[in-house]
N, CA, C and O atoms as a Tripos MOL2 file, in Angstrom:
@<TRIPOS>MOLECULE
protein
  236   235    59     0     0
PROTEIN
NO_CHARGES

@<TRIPOS>ATOM
      1 N           1.3530   -1.2220    0.1970 N.3       1 UNK1
      2 CA         -0.1770    0.1230   -0.0800 C.3       1 UNK1
      3 C           0.7150    1.3310   -0.1860 C.2       1 UNK1
      4 O           0.6020    2.2460   -1.0010 O.2       1 UNK1
      5 N           1.7790    1.1710    0.9290 N.am      2 UNK2
      6 CA          2.9440    2.6270    0.8210 C.3       2 UNK2
      7 C           3.2610    2.8630   -0.4300 C.2       2 UNK2
      8 O           2.9180    3.9600   -0.8720 O.2       2 UNK2
      9 N           3.7950    2.1740   -1.0930 N.am      3 UNK3
     10 CA          4.8110    2.1090   -2.7520 C.3       3 UNK3
     11 C           3.3990    2.8360   -3.2100 C.2       3 UNK3
     12 O           3.5200    4.0380   -3.4450 O.2       3 UNK3
     13 N           2.4020    2.4140   -3.3310 N.am      4 UNK4
     14 CA          1.4710    2.8920   -4.4410 C.3       4 UNK4
     15 C           1.0380    4.1780   -3.8870 C.2       4 UNK4
     16 O           0.3980    4.9620   -4.5870 O.2       4 UNK4
     17 N           1.3660    4.4560   -2.6030 N.am      5 UNK5
     18 CA          1.0990    5.8750   -2.2900 C.3       5 UNK5
     19 C           1.9460    6.6390   -2.6560 C.2       5 UNK5
     20 O           1.4130    7.5350   -3.3090 O.2       5 UNK5
     21 N           2.8640    6.7450   -2.5900 N.am      6 UNK6
     22 CA          4.5230    7.2350   -2.7950 C.3       6 UNK6
     23 C           4.1830    7.4320   -4.6000 C.2       6 UNK6
     24 O           4.4890    8.5940   -4.8670 O.2       6 UNK6
     25 N           3.8100    6.9060   -5.5290 N.am      7 UNK7
     26 CA          3.7170    7.0770   -6.5520 C.3       7 UNK7
     27 C           2.5750    8.0250   -7.0690 C.2       7 UNK7
     28 O           2.6680    8.9280   -7.9000 O.2       7 UNK7
     29 N           1.5250    7.6140   -6.4000 N.am      8 UNK8
     30 CA          0.1010    8.8460   -6.1930 C.3       8 UNK8
     31 C           0.8910   10.2160   -6.2180 C.2       8 UNK8
     32 O           0.9110   11.0270   -7.1430 O.2       8 UNK8
     33 N           1.6000   10.3050   -4.8810 N.am      9 UNK9
     34 CA          2.0760   11.5670   -4.5610 C.3       9 UNK9
     35 C           2.9660   12.3750   -5.0660 C.2       9 UNK9
     36 O           3.2140   13.5740   -4.9400 O.2       9 UNK9
     37 N           3.3970   11.5150   -5.6560 N.am     10 UNK10
     38 CA          5.0320   12.1130   -6.6220 C.3      10 UNK10
     39 C           3.9320   12.6630   -7.8530 C.2      10 UNK10
     40 O           3.9660   13.8510   -8.1720 O.2      10 UNK10
     41 N           3.0080   11.7610   -8.4840 N.am     11 UNK11
     42 CA          2.7510   12.1720   -9.6090 C.3      11 UNK11
     43 C           1.6390   13.5190   -9.2910 C.2      11 UNK11
     44 O           1.8410   14.4240  -10.1010 O.2      11 UNK11
     45 N           0.5560   13.8260   -8.3260 N.am     12 UNK12
     46 CA          0.3850   15.2260   -8.0800 C.3      12 UNK12
     47 C           1.5560   16.0400   -7.9410 C.2      12 UNK12
     48 O           1.8720   17.0270   -8.6040 O.2      12 UNK12
     49 N           2.1810   15.4690   -6.9500 N.am     13 UNK13
     50 CA          3.6300   16.8220   -6.9090 C.3      13 UNK13
     51 C           3.8070   17.3990   -8.3420 C.2      13 UNK13
     52 O           3.4160   18.5500   -8.5390 O.2      13 UNK13
     53 N           4.4550   16.5740   -9.5190 N.am     14 UNK14
     54 CA          4.5130   16.3850  -10.7810 C.3      14 UNK14
     55 C           3.7430   17.4100  -11.4750 C.2      14 UNK14
     56 O           4.1800   18.3610  -12.1240 O.2      14 UNK14
     57 N           2.5520   17.0850  -11.2490 N.am     15 UNK15
     58 CA          1.4290   17.4940  -11.9970 C.3      15 UNK15
     59 C           1.2730   19.1600  -11.2660 C.2      15 UNK15
     60 O           0.5860   19.9180  -11.9510 O.2      15 UNK15
     61 N           1.8450   19.7590   -9.9660 N.am     16 UNK16
     62 CA          1.7520   21.0800   -9.4830 C.3      16 UNK16
     63 C           2.8310   21.6660  -10.6060 C.2      16 UNK16
     64 O           2.9390   22.8920  -10.5800 O.2      16 UNK16
     65 N           3.4730   21.1150  -11.3820 N.am     17 UNK17
     66 CA          4.6440   21.9690  -11.6420 C.3      17 UNK17
     67 C           4.0590   22.7490  -12.8280 C.2      17 UNK17
     68 O           4.6460   23.7150  -13.3140 O.2      17 UNK17
     69 N           2.3880   22.1040  -13.4590 N.am     18 UNK18
     70 CA          1.8450   23.4520  -14.2280 C.3      18 UNK18
     71 C           1.2600   24.1560  -13.9750 C.2      18 UNK18
     72 O           0.1510   23.8490  -13.5370 O.2      18 UNK18
     73 N           1.6310   25.5150  -14.0890 N.am     19 UNK19
     74 CA          0.9250   26.5600  -13.5300 C.3      19 UNK19
     75 C          -0.6260   26.7340  -13.5040 C.2      19 UNK19
     76 O          -1.2130   27.3100  -12.5870 O.2      19 UNK19
     77 N          -1.3630   26.0700  -14.8160 N.am     20 UNK20
     78 CA         -2.6940   26.2980  -14.5020 C.3      20 UNK20
     79 C          -3.4400   25.3390  -14.0110 C.2      20 UNK20
     80 O          -4.6690   25.3350  -13.9430 O.2      20 UNK20
     81 N          -2.5460   24.3410  -13.5890 N.am     21 UNK21
     82 CA         -3.1800   23.2310  -12.5810 C.3      21 UNK21
     83 C          -2.5200   23.3290  -10.6960 C.2      21 UNK21
     84 O          -2.7850   22.5650   -9.7670 O.2      21 UNK21
     85 N          -1.7470   24.3950  -10.7060 N.am     22 UNK22
     86 CA         -1.6110   24.5110   -9.3540 C.3      22 UNK22
     87 C          -2.7100   25.0010   -8.7490 C.2      22 UNK22
     88 O          -3.1450   24.5070   -7.7080 O.2      22 UNK22
     89 N          -3.3500   26.1970   -9.4570 N.am     23 UNK23
     90 CA         -4.7910   26.4670   -8.8210 C.3      23 UNK23
     91 C          -5.5670   25.7260   -9.1910 C.2      23 UNK23
     92 O          -5.1510   24.7260   -9.7760 O.2      23 UNK23
     93 N          -7.0190   25.9110   -9.0010 N.am     24 UNK24
     94 CA         -8.3810   25.4530   -9.7090 C.3      24 UNK24
     95 C          -9.2090   26.8930  -10.2320 C.2      24 UNK24
     96 O         -10.2480   27.2460   -9.6730 O.2      24 UNK24
     97 N          -8.6940   27.5470  -11.2040 N.am     25 UNK25
     98 CA         -9.2300   28.7020  -12.2410 C.3      25 UNK25
     99 C         -10.2450   28.3470  -12.7580 C.2      25 UNK25
    100 O         -10.7950   29.4060  -13.0600 O.2      25 UNK25
    101 N         -11.1740   27.1550  -13.2160 N.am     26 UNK26
    102 CA        -11.6780   26.4600  -13.9220 C.3      26 UNK26
    103 C         -12.8850   26.5800  -13.5070 C.2      26 UNK26
    104 O         -13.0810   26.4590  -12.2980 O.2      26 UNK26
    105 N         -13.9350   26.8320  -14.3500 N.am     27 UNK27
    106 CA        -15.6060   26.7420  -14.1240 C.3      27 UNK27
    107 C         -15.8770   25.5270  -14.1810 C.2      27 UNK27
    108 O         -16.2730   24.9860  -13.1490 O.2      27 UNK27
    109 N         -15.7340   24.7050  -15.4760 N.am     28 UNK28
    110 CA        -16.0550   23.2750  -15.8010 C.3      28 UNK28
    111 C         -15.1660   22.7190  -15.8760 C.2      28 UNK28
    112 O         -14.0920   23.0710  -16.3630 O.2      28 UNK28
    113 N         -15.6150   21.1940  -15.1390 N.am     29 UNK29
    114 CA        -14.1740   20.3720  -14.5200 C.3      29 UNK29
    115 C         -13.9930   19.5860  -16.2060 C.2      29 UNK29
    116 O         -13.0910   18.7540  -16.3030 O.2      29 UNK29
    117 N         -14.6100   19.7960  -17.1060 N.am     30 UNK30
    118 CA        -13.9230   19.3650  -18.3030 C.3      30 UNK30
    119 C         -12.8250   20.1870  -18.8800 C.2      30 UNK30
    120 O         -11.9710   19.7990  -19.6770 O.2      30 UNK30
    121 N         -12.9430   21.2210  -18.4360 N.am     31 UNK31
    122 CA        -11.8360   22.1200  -18.9800 C.3      31 UNK31
    123 C         -10.4780   21.7780  -17.7410 C.2      31 UNK31
    124 O          -9.3360   22.2350  -17.6980 O.2      31 UNK31
    125 N         -11.0280   21.0130  -17.0330 N.am     32 UNK32
    126 CA         -9.7450   20.8190  -15.8840 C.3      32 UNK32
    127 C          -9.4390   19.6960  -16.2390 C.2      32 UNK32
    128 O          -8.2230   19.5290  -16.3340 O.2      32 UNK32
    129 N         -10.2640   18.5670  -16.5530 N.am     33 UNK33
    130 CA         -9.7040   17.5320  -17.0860 C.3      33 UNK33
    131 C          -9.0780   17.2720  -18.3760 C.2      33 UNK33
    132 O          -8.5090   16.2110  -18.6340 O.2      33 UNK33
    133 N          -9.1730   18.1160  -19.0690 N.am     34 UNK34
    134 CA         -8.6230   18.3310  -20.2840 C.3      34 UNK34
    135 C          -7.0340   18.5690  -19.7700 C.2      34 UNK34
    136 O          -6.1320   17.7480  -19.9360 O.2      34 UNK34
    137 N          -6.8950   19.8920  -19.1030 N.am     35 UNK35
    138 CA         -5.2590   20.4350  -18.4920 C.3      35 UNK35
    139 C          -4.5700   19.6400  -18.3220 C.2      35 UNK35
    140 O          -3.4480   19.5560  -18.8220 O.2      35 UNK35
    141 N          -5.3020   18.5420  -17.2560 N.am     36 UNK36
    142 CA         -4.5980   17.2400  -16.4810 C.3      36 UNK36
    143 C          -4.4510   16.5450  -17.3090 C.2      36 UNK36
    144 O          -3.4280   16.0120  -16.8790 O.2      36 UNK36
    145 N          -4.7490   15.7760  -18.7660 N.am     37 UNK37
    146 CA         -4.2430   15.0760  -19.5450 C.3      37 UNK37
    147 C          -3.7680   16.2240  -20.7100 C.2      37 UNK37
    148 O          -3.7330   15.4080  -21.6310 O.2      37 UNK37
    149 N          -3.4570   17.2410  -21.2310 N.am     38 UNK38
    150 CA         -2.2660   18.0410  -21.5830 C.3      38 UNK38
    151 C          -0.7730   17.5040  -20.3260 C.2      38 UNK38
    152 O           0.1860   16.7660  -20.5520 O.2      38 UNK38
    153 N          -1.0600   18.0600  -19.3760 N.am     39 UNK39
    154 CA          0.3260   17.9910  -18.3080 C.3      39 UNK39
    155 C           0.6000   16.5240  -17.9400 C.2      39 UNK39
    156 O           1.5900   16.1830  -17.2930 O.2      39 UNK39
    157 N          -0.1280   15.8690  -18.2910 N.am     40 UNK40
    158 CA          0.0940   14.6510  -18.3050 C.3      40 UNK40
    159 C           1.2130   13.8070  -19.4830 C.2      40 UNK40
    160 O           2.2450   13.1560  -19.3240 O.2      40 UNK40
    161 N           0.3180   14.2490  -20.8190 N.am     41 UNK41
    162 CA          1.0190   14.2190  -21.9050 C.3      41 UNK41
    163 C           2.2690   15.0900  -22.0760 C.2      41 UNK41
    164 O           2.9800   15.0140  -23.0790 O.2      41 UNK41
    165 N           2.4830   15.8450  -21.1450 N.am     42 UNK42
    166 CA          3.9250   16.6440  -21.0790 C.3      42 UNK42
    167 C           4.8250   16.3620  -20.6620 C.2      42 UNK42
    168 O           5.9620   16.4800  -21.1200 O.2      42 UNK42
    169 N           4.2590   15.6760  -19.1320 N.am     43 UNK43
    170 CA          5.0600   14.2480  -18.4930 C.3      43 UNK43
    171 C           5.7660   13.4110  -18.9610 C.2      43 UNK43
    172 O           6.9890   13.3390  -18.8440 O.2      43 UNK43
    173 N           4.7610   12.4020  -19.7790 N.am     44 UNK44
    174 CA          5.2920   11.2350  -20.3090 C.3      44 UNK44
    175 C           5.7920   11.6230  -21.6040 C.2      44 UNK44
    176 O           6.2540   10.6450  -22.1930 O.2      44 UNK44
    177 N           5.8590   12.5800  -22.1900 N.am     45 UNK45
    178 CA          6.7000   12.9280  -23.6050 C.3      45 UNK45
    179 C           8.2980   13.1300  -22.7960 C.2      45 UNK45
    180 O           9.3540   12.6170  -23.1690 O.2      45 UNK45
    181 N           8.1500   13.7710  -21.9450 N.am     46 UNK46
    182 CA          9.7450   14.2920  -21.1030 C.3      46 UNK46
    183 C          10.3670   12.7610  -20.7010 C.2      46 UNK46
    184 O          11.5170   12.3390  -20.8240 O.2      46 UNK46
    185 N           9.4660   12.2730  -20.3100 N.am     47 UNK47
    186 CA         10.0570   10.9920  -20.0320 C.3      47 UNK47
    187 C          10.6960   10.0580  -20.8010 C.2      47 UNK47
    188 O          11.8170    9.6380  -20.5170 O.2      47 UNK47
    189 N          10.0930    9.7160  -21.7150 N.am     48 UNK48
    190 CA         10.3770    9.2040  -22.9760 C.3      48 UNK48
    191 C          11.3280    9.8980  -23.7710 C.2      48 UNK48
    192 O          11.8670    9.1070  -24.5450 O.2      48 UNK48
    193 N          11.6910   10.8990  -23.8750 N.am     49 UNK49
    194 CA         12.8490   11.7110  -24.9610 C.3      49 UNK49
    195 C          14.0390   11.8940  -23.5060 C.2      49 UNK49
    196 O          15.2110   12.1470  -23.7860 O.2      49 UNK49
    197 N          13.7210   11.7800  -22.3380 N.am     50 UNK50
    198 CA         14.4910   12.2580  -21.3740 C.3      50 UNK50
    199 C          15.0060   13.5650  -21.6870 C.2      50 UNK50
    200 O          16.2280   13.6910  -21.7530 O.2      50 UNK50
    201 N          14.2990   14.5040  -21.8800 N.am     51 UNK51
    202 CA         14.0700   15.8920  -22.3860 C.3      51 UNK51
    203 C          13.8540   16.4590  -20.8860 C.2      51 UNK51
    204 O          13.0190   16.1310  -20.0420 O.2      51 UNK51
    205 N          15.1390   17.6510  -20.8280 N.am     52 UNK52
    206 CA         13.9460   18.4090  -19.4140 C.3      52 UNK52
    207 C          14.0960   20.0270  -19.7980 C.2      52 UNK52
    208 O          15.0650   20.7300  -19.5080 O.2      52 UNK52
    209 N          12.9150   20.4400  -20.5110 N.am     53 UNK53
    210 CA         12.5190   21.6520  -20.7770 C.3      53 UNK53
    211 C          12.2840   22.2720  -19.4710 C.2      53 UNK53
    212 O          11.7900   21.6000  -18.5650 O.2      53 UNK53
    213 N          12.6480   23.6860  -19.2770 N.am     54 UNK54
    214 CA         11.9510   24.5470  -17.9100 C.3      54 UNK54
    215 C          10.6950   24.7820  -17.7750 C.2      54 UNK54
    216 O          10.0400   24.7980  -18.8170 O.2      54 UNK54
    217 N          10.1520   24.9720  -16.7850 N.am     55 UNK55
    218 CA          8.7620   25.3040  -16.7380 C.3      55 UNK55
    219 C           8.6010   26.7490  -15.8940 C.2      55 UNK55
    220 O           9.6320   27.1700  -15.3700 O.2      55 UNK55
    221 N           7.6500   27.3550  -15.7670 N.am     56 UNK56
    222 CA          7.8060   28.5260  -15.0110 C.3      56 UNK56
    223 C           7.8810   28.7000  -13.8890 C.2      56 UNK56
    224 O           7.4690   29.7850  -13.4770 O.2      56 UNK56
    225 N           8.5020   27.5990  -12.7940 N.am     57 UNK57
    226 CA          9.7730   27.5210  -11.7260 C.3      57 UNK57
    227 C          10.4540   27.7470  -12.1150 C.2      57 UNK57
    228 O          10.8340   28.8130  -11.6310 O.2      57 UNK57
    229 N          11.3560   27.2720  -13.2060 N.am     58 UNK58
    230 CA         12.8390   27.4720  -13.5390 C.3      58 UNK58
    231 C          12.9090   28.6780  -14.0790 C.2      58 UNK58
    232 O          14.0210   28.6770  -14.6060 O.2      58 UNK58
    233 N          12.3040   29.9470  -14.3240 N.am     59 UNK59
    234 CA         12.4090   30.6550  -14.9390 C.3      59 UNK59
    235 C          12.9220   32.0330  -14.1340 C.2      59 UNK59
    236 O          13.1190   33.0760  -14.7580 O.2      59 UNK59
@<TRIPOS>BOND
     1     1     2 1
     2     2     3 1
     3     3     4 2
     4     3     5 am
     5     5     6 1
     6     6     7 1
     7     7     8 2
     8     7     9 am
     9     9    10 1
    10    10    11 1
    11    11    12 2
    12    11    13 am
    13    13    14 1
    14    14    15 1
    15    15    16 2
    16    15    17 am
    17    17    18 1
    18    18    19 1
    19    19    20 2
    20    19    21 am
    21    21    22 1
    22    22    23 1
    23    23    24 2
    24    23    25 am
    25    25    26 1
    26    26    27 1
    27    27    28 2
    28    27    29 am
    29    29    30 1
    30    30    31 1
    31    31    32 2
    32    31    33 am
    33    33    34 1
    34    34    35 1
    35    35    36 2
    36    35    37 am
    37    37    38 1
    38    38    39 1
    39    39    40 2
    40    39    41 am
    41    41    42 1
    42    42    43 1
    43    43    44 2
    44    43    45 am
    45    45    46 1
    46    46    47 1
    47    47    48 2
    48    47    49 am
    49    49    50 1
    50    50    51 1
    51    51    52 2
    52    51    53 am
    53    53    54 1
    54    54    55 1
    55    55    56 2
    56    55    57 am
    57    57    58 1
    58    58    59 1
    59    59    60 2
    60    59    61 am
    61    61    62 1
    62    62    63 1
    63    63    64 2
    64    63    65 am
    65    65    66 1
    66    66    67 1
    67    67    68 2
    68    67    69 am
    69    69    70 1
    70    70    71 1
    71    71    72 2
    72    71    73 am
    73    73    74 1
    74    74    75 1
    75    75    76 2
    76    75    77 am
    77    77    78 1
    78    78    79 1
    79    79    80 2
    80    79    81 am
    81    81    82 1
    82    82    83 1
    83    83    84 2
    84    83    85 am
    85    85    86 1
    86    86    87 1
    87    87    88 2
    88    87    89 am
    89    89    90 1
    90    90    91 1
    91    91    92 2
    92    91    93 am
    93    93    94 1
    94    94    95 1
    95    95    96 2
    96    95    97 am
    97    97    98 1
    98    98    99 1
    99    99   100 2
   100    99   101 am
   101   101   102 1
   102   102   103 1
   103   103   104 2
   104   103   105 am
   105   105   106 1
   106   106   107 1
   107   107   108 2
   108   107   109 am
   109   109   110 1
   110   110   111 1
   111   111   112 2
   112   111   113 am
   113   113   114 1
   114   114   115 1
   115   115   116 2
   116   115   117 am
   117   117   118 1
   118   118   119 1
   119   119   120 2
   120   119   121 am
   121   121   122 1
   122   122   123 1
   123   123   124 2
   124   123   125 am
   125   125   126 1
   126   126   127 1
   127   127   128 2
   128   127   129 am
   129   129   130 1
   130   130   131 1
   131   131   132 2
   132   131   133 am
   133   133   134 1
   134   134   135 1
   135   135   136 2
   136   135   137 am
   137   137   138 1
   138   138   139 1
   139   139   140 2
   140   139   141 am
   141   141   142 1
   142   142   143 1
   143   143   144 2
   144   143   145 am
   145   145   146 1
   146   146   147 1
   147   147   148 2
   148   147   149 am
   149   149   150 1
   150   150   151 1
   151   151   152 2
   152   151   153 am
   153   153   154 1
   154   154   155 1
   155   155   156 2
   156   155   157 am
   157   157   158 1
   158   158   159 1
   159   159   160 2
   160   159   161 am
   161   161   162 1
   162   162   163 1
   163   163   164 2
   164   163   165 am
   165   165   166 1
   166   166   167 1
   167   167   168 2
   168   167   169 am
   169   169   170 1
   170   170   171 1
   171   171   172 2
   172   171   173 am
   173   173   174 1
   174   174   175 1
   175   175   176 2
   176   175   177 am
   177   177   178 1
   178   178   179 1
   179   179   180 2
   180   179   181 am
   181   181   182 1
   182   182   183 1
   183   183   184 2
   184   183   185 am
   185   185   186 1
   186   186   187 1
   187   187   188 2
   188   187   189 am
   189   189   190 1
   190   190   191 1
   191   191   192 2
   192   191   193 am
   193   193   194 1
   194   194   195 1
   195   195   196 2
   196   195   197 am
   197   197   198 1
   198   198   199 1
   199   199   200 2
   200   199   201 am
   201   201   202 1
   202   202   203 1
   203   203   204 2
   204   203   205 am
   205   205   206 1
   206   206   207 1
   207   207   208 2
   208   207   209 am
   209   209   210 1
   210   210   211 1
   211   211   212 2
   212   211   213 am
   213   213   214 1
   214   214   215 1
   215   215   216 2
   216   215   217 am
   217   217   218 1
   218   218   219 1
   219   219   220 2
   220   219   221 am
   221   221   222 1
   222   222   223 1
   223   223   224 2
   224   223   225 am
   225   225   226 1
   226   226   227 1
   227   227   228 2
   228   227   229 am
   229   229   230 1
   230   230   231 1
   231   231   232 2
   232   231   233 am
   233   233   234 1
   234   234   235 1
   235   235   236 2
@<TRIPOS>SUBSTRUCTURE
     1 UNK1         2 RESIDUE 1 A UNK
     2 UNK2         6 RESIDUE 1 A UNK
     3 UNK3        10 RESIDUE 1 A UNK
     4 UNK4        14 RESIDUE 1 A UNK
     5 UNK5        18 RESIDUE 1 A UNK
     6 UNK6        22 RESIDUE 1 A UNK
     7 UNK7        26 RESIDUE 1 A UNK
     8 UNK8        30 RESIDUE 1 A UNK
     9 UNK9        34 RESIDUE 1 A UNK
    10 UNK10       38 RESIDUE 1 A UNK
    11 UNK11       42 RESIDUE 1 A UNK
    12 UNK12       46 RESIDUE 1 A UNK
    13 UNK13       50 RESIDUE 1 A UNK
    14 UNK14       54 RESIDUE 1 A UNK
    15 UNK15       58 RESIDUE 1 A UNK
    16 UNK16       62 RESIDUE 1 A UNK
    17 UNK17       66 RESIDUE 1 A UNK
    18 UNK18       70 RESIDUE 1 A UNK
    19 UNK19       74 RESIDUE 1 A UNK
    20 UNK20       78 RESIDUE 1 A UNK
    21 UNK21       82 RESIDUE 1 A UNK
    22 UNK22       86 RESIDUE 1 A UNK
    23 UNK23       90 RESIDUE 1 A UNK
    24 UNK24       94 RESIDUE 1 A UNK
    25 UNK25       98 RESIDUE 1 A UNK
    26 UNK26      102 RESIDUE 1 A UNK
    27 UNK27      106 RESIDUE 1 A UNK
    28 UNK28      110 RESIDUE 1 A UNK
    29 UNK29      114 RESIDUE 1 A UNK
    30 UNK30      118 RESIDUE 1 A UNK
    31 UNK31      122 RESIDUE 1 A UNK
    32 UNK32      126 RESIDUE 1 A UNK
    33 UNK33      130 RESIDUE 1 A UNK
    34 UNK34      134 RESIDUE 1 A UNK
    35 UNK35      138 RESIDUE 1 A UNK
    36 UNK36      142 RESIDUE 1 A UNK
    37 UNK37      146 RESIDUE 1 A UNK
    38 UNK38      150 RESIDUE 1 A UNK
    39 UNK39      154 RESIDUE 1 A UNK
    40 UNK40      158 RESIDUE 1 A UNK
    41 UNK41      162 RESIDUE 1 A UNK
    42 UNK42      166 RESIDUE 1 A UNK
    43 UNK43      170 RESIDUE 1 A UNK
    44 UNK44      174 RESIDUE 1 A UNK
    45 UNK45      178 RESIDUE 1 A UNK
    46 UNK46      182 RESIDUE 1 A UNK
    47 UNK47      186 RESIDUE 1 A UNK
    48 UNK48      190 RESIDUE 1 A UNK
    49 UNK49      194 RESIDUE 1 A UNK
    50 UNK50      198 RESIDUE 1 A UNK
    51 UNK51      202 RESIDUE 1 A UNK
    52 UNK52      206 RESIDUE 1 A UNK
    53 UNK53      210 RESIDUE 1 A UNK
    54 UNK54      214 RESIDUE 1 A UNK
    55 UNK55      218 RESIDUE 1 A UNK
    56 UNK56      222 RESIDUE 1 A UNK
    57 UNK57      226 RESIDUE 1 A UNK
    58 UNK58      230 RESIDUE 1 A UNK
    59 UNK59      234 RESIDUE 1 A UNK
């Protein structure tokens, strides 16, 4: 149970690196869901290419 929790917490922490997901400004839930999909696509593409691109916290 604990290793799975660690994976979930790590995933949430990585999602919070995306500025639009750090606070929920969206009125409709489908827009928030779409932004989560975009963030996960970005995360997975970085992981697959081993590329480290700066985000808003690195500037």
